[in-house]
C-alpha positions, 0 to 999 in steps of 0.5 A, a space after each residue: 415348484 410344483 406342476 400336476 401330471 395326470 397318471 395314465 392307466 389309472 381308470 379314474 383321474 389321479 394327479 401326481 405333484 411333481 417338481 419342476 422348473 419354470 422356464 417362460 410363460 406356460 413352459 416348465 422342465 419336469 426335474 423330479 425323477 419317478 420314483 415309483 416306475 413300477 407303480 406309476 406311469 407318467 404321461 412325461 419323462 423327467 427333463 421333459 419341456 411341458 405346457 401347463 395350464 390352471 386347473 381348479 379341482 372338485 376340491 376347489 384349489 387351483 393346480 397348475 397341470 401338464 397338458 402337452 409336450 413342448 414342441 421338439 425345438 425347445 427340447 435339450 
């Protein structure tokens, strides 16, 4: 499934869709590798477990965005 990460250092909000696996409730594990590491700075690394919430875009679409890393006890 897709979740969205807000790219760092872009000046304006830029959201990158990435593949993630739903674990439970609002927890997802990022499964996609950042293939553009020289051009994009992701706030979370591949395999990080993150908390997500719904966000409505300016276009009116509802997307699932990662907003924080889950507690270390949940990380593998």
